[in-house]
N, C-alpha and C positions, 0 to 999 in steps of 0.2 A: 810674574812680577820681576823685573830686572834688578839687580843688585845696584846699589847706588854708586855712582862713579864719582870719584874723588873731585872732579871738575863740575860735578852738580852743584848750583845754588842751593844754600841751605838757609830757610828764612823762618823765623819763629813770629807767629801773630798773638797778640795779647787784646783781646776785646772787653770792653766794659760792661759788666753784666745789668744792660737795660736794653729791651728789644730795639729801639732806635739806633743805639751804637752796635750791638751785637750783629743783628741780621746782616747789615751791609759789611761789616768785617770780616764775617764768616765766608758771605759770598766773594768777597774780594780775595780771601785765602784761597779760596776753591779755583779762582780765576789763574792765579799764581800757578798753581799745581798744573791746570790745564795748559799753561804755557812752559811746561819741562820742570818747575822748580819744585824741589823737597820741602815741603811745608807741614809745620808743626803748629798745631792751635790749643794754647793753653787755656783751660777753663776747668771750674769747679765742678762738681758731679751734675747737680740738677740742671745747670746751664749748658753742660755738654751734652745732655740727653735731649736738648731741644732741635740739636741739629745734626746729633749722630748719623742717622738714617742717609741723610745727604753725602757725608763723608763715606761712610762704608760704600756706598754707591759708586762715589768717585774712585775709591781704592780697588774696587773690584774691576773698574775700567781700566785699572793699570797705572793710574796717577799716584805720584808718591805724596800722600797726606794722610795726616792722623791726629789724634786729640790727645793731648797729655793732660790728665786729670789730675787736679790738686785738691786736698781736703779743703773744704770752708768751715771755719773755726764756729761753727753754730752753737755749740755749748758755751762756749767762752764770752759770746755776745748776748746770750740768753734767748736765742731763736729757735723755734721748732726745727726739725730736720727737713732739708728740702727748701727752706727759704732762703733763696741765694742770690735773688734778682731784685733790683729797684722795683720791679712793676708788682712784686707780691706783697709791698708794704701796705697796710690798710690804716695806719696812724703814723702821726709824724715820729713818736717814739721807735716805732719800727724801722721807720725809712733810716733813722740814725744809726740803729742797731747793725742793719745790712750794709750801710755805709761804713761802719766802723770796720765789720767783719771783712769788708774788701781791702781794707787799708791795712789790716792785720797779715794779708796773703804776701805781702813785699818780699819778706825775706825767703819764703818756699820758692817764689818766683825768681830772685835773685839766684839762688842756687841751681835752679833748672837752666838759666842761661848760662851757667858755667858748666854745667855738665854737658848741655846740647851742643856748645859751641857752633853757635849759628854764623853766617856771615852777615847777617843783618837781622833787626828788629823792627817790625811794625807793631806799634802799639796804639792804643787809643789815647787820645789827647789828654785824657784825664788821670794818665799816669806819669806826671812830669819827672819823677824820680828815675823813671828809665833813661833819662839823658845820661845820668852818671853810670848807668849799669853798661851802656852801650860803650862810652869813653873806657870804662875800665877793661872792656873785650877788645877795644880799638877795633870796633865794627861801626856802620851806619845805622842810627836811628831815624825811621821815618814815622812820623805820627799821622795817624788817620783822624781826617777830620769829618764827622758824621753830618754835617750841614753846608750850607752854601758857602760860597767865597763871599758873595755879597754879604751876608751876616758876619762873618768874620771880619771882613773891612769896615763895617757901620760899628761892630762893637770895639775893634782897634780905636777907631776914630773918637767914640765915645768915653773910651778910658783915658785917651790922651789928651782930648781938648776940653772934656767935661762940659758941652754946650748946655745941658739942662739946669746947670746950676745958676744960671744967671737970670731965670726967669721970675717974675714975681707969683705966677699963680701955675697950678697944675693943667689949666685948661688952654694955657699958651703953648704955642707950637715954638720948636726951634729946628734950625737947618743943620744937617750932619755935616761938618767941614770936611773939604776934601775929597768930595765923591764928584764923579763925572757928571750925575744928574742932581737935579735939586730933590732930596729926599727930607721930608719934614715929619717930627714926632711929637707928641707932648711926653713930659716927663714920666707919667705913669706908665707909659708902655714901654719904658725901658726895665731891661733885666733888672730882678730887686737888687743883686750885689754889683750891679754897675751903678745904679741909681744912688745908692749910699753905703756906706762902710758897714759891713755885717759881718757874722763870724764865718762867712764862707768866703768873703772877698780875699782873704790871703790864700786860700787853695787856688782862685781861680787865677790870681797874679802868678804864682808858681807855675801853673800850668800855661798861661801865655808867654811867661819869662823862657819856659823849655820849649816852645815852638821855635824862636830864634837860635836856641842853641841846637837845633836838628840838622840833620843834613839835609832832610826836606820833609816834603808833605803830600800824602794821597789825599785827594777829594774824589769823592762820589758825585761828579758833576759831569756836564760837557759843554766843550769849546762853544759851541754856538747858542748855548743857554746863558752864558756869563763870562764871555772871553773877556770883556773890559775889566771886571772885578778879579779875573784871573791874575791879569797884569798888574792890577794895583794891587793885590795880595802880594806878589812877588816882590815889589816895589817897596811895599810897607814894612814887611818881614824881612828882606833881603836873604830869602832863602829859597831853593827851587820848589816847584809843586808840580806833580803829575796828574792830569785831570784823566780819570779813567771811568767813569760813568757813562749811562746808568747801569750800574753792576747788576741789578737784579734781570733787567733785560737780557744781559750779556750771558749771564751763565745758564738762563732758562732755553737762550737759543739754539743750546748744543745740547740740552736735554732731550729735546723732540717732543717729551711727554708733557702734553699740556696739564696733567692734573697734578703733576709735582710744583706747579707754578705758585701754589699759595702757601709753600713751605710746609704743608702738612700732606702728607699721603694719603690713600685711603678713603677718598671721598666717596660716599655713598654713591651709587651708580646715577640716580638722577635726584640730586638733592632737591628739594622744594623750592628753593630761590630760584633754582633754574627754570624748572618748568614755569615759576610765575613771570619770571623775566621774558621768556620764551613767548608768552602769550603778550607781550607789549611791543608797542611801535619803536621803532629805531630812535634812538637820542631821546626818549620821552622819560626816562627814569632818573632821579636824583639820587646820588648814593651818599650817604650821611655816616661819617666815622670820624671819631675824635682820637684815634690811637690808643696805644695800649697803657697809658698811664694818667689818663683823666677821668675824673669821677665828677661829674656835674651835680650840682644840688639839685633837691627834689623840684623846688620852683622852676629851675631852669629847665629842666626835663619837661614840664608841663608845658611851658611857653613854647618849646620847640617842637612838641607833639602837635600843639595848635596850630603853630606856624605852618608846619607842613601840610597838617590837614587842610586849612583854609588856602594855601596856596592853589590847591587844585590841580596840581603836578604830582603824578606816581612817586613813591621815593621807597628805597631799601634802605633801612637804619640800622646800624649795628650797635647793640646796647651793651655795656659791661653790667652784670649782674652786681648790685650791691648786697652786703650782708645784712639781712635783718631789718630791711626798712618796711613794714607792713604796709604801711600808706602808699609807697611807691611803687611796692609790689601791685598793690590792686589797681592802682591807677595805670600803669602800665599795662596788665593784664586785660582791664577793660578796653583799652586804647587798640591793643593787638586784636582784641577780638572784633572790634569794629572795624579794623582795616581790613580783616579776612573776609568779613562780609561785604564792605563794598570793593573790596579787590585795588584799593588805591594806595596802601601801603603793604611793607612786608619788613617784619622785624626779625632780626639775626641776633642771638644772645652770645654773649662774650667774644666769640673769635668767628672769623669770616674769611674765605678764601680771597682776599682783596685784589691780587691781580687778575685772578679768573673773572671777578665780577666787573672790574673795570675795563676789561676787553671785550664784554658782551655788547653786541650793536644797540641794545636797548638803553644802554646807559647814556646821559647827556651830559652830566656833569656831578662834580662833587662838592659836598661841605666838609671842609679839611680845617683842624687846628694849625695847620700849617707846618706839620713836622715835616723835616726834608725828605724821608722815605716816601711818605704818602704824596708830597707834591711830583717826585721824579715819578712814582708809579701813575699819576694823574696825567702828567706831561706825555709819558710814554705812551699812553692810551689817546694822546690827543683831546683831553677833556679840559673845558674851562672850571675853574673852582669858585665856590664861595669861601671867603677866608674868615676864621672865626680863631685867631691866634690866643693862646691861653698863656702861656709862660716861658721863660729860657728866651732862645732866639726868635721864637715863633712871631713874634710882631716885625722882627726886621725881615723875615722870610715874606710875611705878608706884602711889604713895601716891594719886594722883587716882583711879586706877582701883579700887584696892583698897578705900581707906578711906572716899572721898569719893562717888564713883559707884556703888561697890560692884559692878562689872560685871567683877572681876578676881580670879584666883585667883594667889597668888604662889608661886613654884617655890622661892624660899627663896635668891635670888642675895644673897651677903654682902658683895662687894667691887667698888668703883668703879675699874674699870680698862680703859683702851684696850687694844685688841688689841696695840699695840707691846710693852706691859709684862706681858701675860698669862703665867703660867708653862706649864708642861707638863701640869700636872695637870687633872683635872676638878674643878668647882666644886660641880656638883650630880650626886649619884648616880641611877642607874637607878629605885632605889626611890621618891624622891621625886617622878620622872618620872611613874612609873606612878599615885602616888596624885593628883597633881593631874590628869592627863590623864581618870582615871576619875572624878574630881570634876565637872570640867567638861563633859565628855560624857555622863556617867550622868543617870539620870531622878530624882536626890533633889529634894526641895524646894528646897534651896539652889541648886541649878542651875537649876531652873525659874525660880525668881525670878531670879535673874541674867539669865536671856533675856530675859524680861519687861522689866527695866530697859533692856537693850540695846537693844530693839524700840522702846521709847517714845524713847529718844534719836534713834533711826535716824529715825523720823517727823517729831521736832523738827529734824532735821539737813535733813531734805527741806522742811520748811516754811519755814526761816529763808531760803533763797535763792530762793523764790519772790517774785512780786511783793507786796509789803506786808510781806514776813517781816523779820526782825531785821537779817540779814545784808544783805540787799537795800537796806533802807532806808540802812543805814550807809553803804553805797558811795557811794548815789546823793547822801546828805548832805555827804560828805565831797568828792565831786566838785564839788558846788555849791560848796562851800565855798573850795576852791582856784580855783575860777571869780571868786568875789567878791574873793579876795586880789589874783589878776592883774588885776582892773577897778580895784580901788584903786590899785593900783601903778603902772597906766598913767597913771590920773588925776593923780596924786601927781606922776609924772615931767613 
């Protein structure tokens, strides 16, 4: 391991502890290290454990990358040890405790910034206070936005113009002002804290204010996917941004070991799902996954199970186990048994190596909650999607897939709600599910055109991270710019 030279760029990364934010940001940190930057990732113990193997592997390959662990105040907020990530919450109270614990880390992190004397900090957009930290140190703060340019532009427009407020009814549509395309939504699809003022609105206001005070933004997207919105974002916020995605394909391209691609090593030799998929025809299986945070009500699981079964198409469904619902367990066990017998469906419990599955030739499409990482992984694999947004900016991402890129079929979700405030009822019935599965997986002209568009985007996603591609060039330009800043600061000092 070479000693660190004085002119080596030293960058700190501060991810937010929820999978949709943390995974792409850690991968981005690894990319910086692979491009010669000295990288430190700040995380609490339990969160650091989820990615430490990859960091150790990079370090042993000679890259300057390490994790700086800080203790999580579990005792003070009344949480059991090791509960440090938003995905660990099972009740609204617990969610509040975890969020409170995260906010209590501020002073420790500030001290680390001062100790480590970085040349730049890259922080999740959810830490607005890091703008002042960077200003105190006289260094640039880049914020990492873990969703699409499109969703940020939509959110910006809704907060500025409040177009949903003039409507008489929740079923009426409004057009989002200031976008190059006509995009329509209904008020209940707008994120809760943007629709009405509530206790989290202030937090989000501070977050968006911190964007415009930053040196720039990092986006896990790529030019060919949403270049128009990349430009709109730059003019609306008045700051620079660097589009460097899709980061998951980029970092894995160098690994060369396909098995590491699911973020979990040690896959058993021939997992059962792989044998099952190998027995299926190309593009005949639908992959169903709602991300790491969603918990569907029992009634909705039942509708989804029947919808998938009655569609007549094969599927792989990743289900997160809930604690202690007897009723649900017995229904899902019965369903799983039935699917095993007729070989139409395969259920994976809790965690699945999503990248590996999406890359399999038998997969022909995905049912997604419209979380940005899943969308990018599906696009990279060249797959069209059934869109089933749940909360936050997922309804905006749905509009990008359905209305702008035209590679998505909406299931008809109507209301933006986090799982903690979902009722017991099913929002989408089995008939709708059958209809969209048949449309996406069938052989109609519309389905073929969607597939072709998805394949073209997949090709573009592969090209952009090759030497000379847009994302590749953006990353190298950003690193060069940060180096120049470091040099001029040293000269001025």
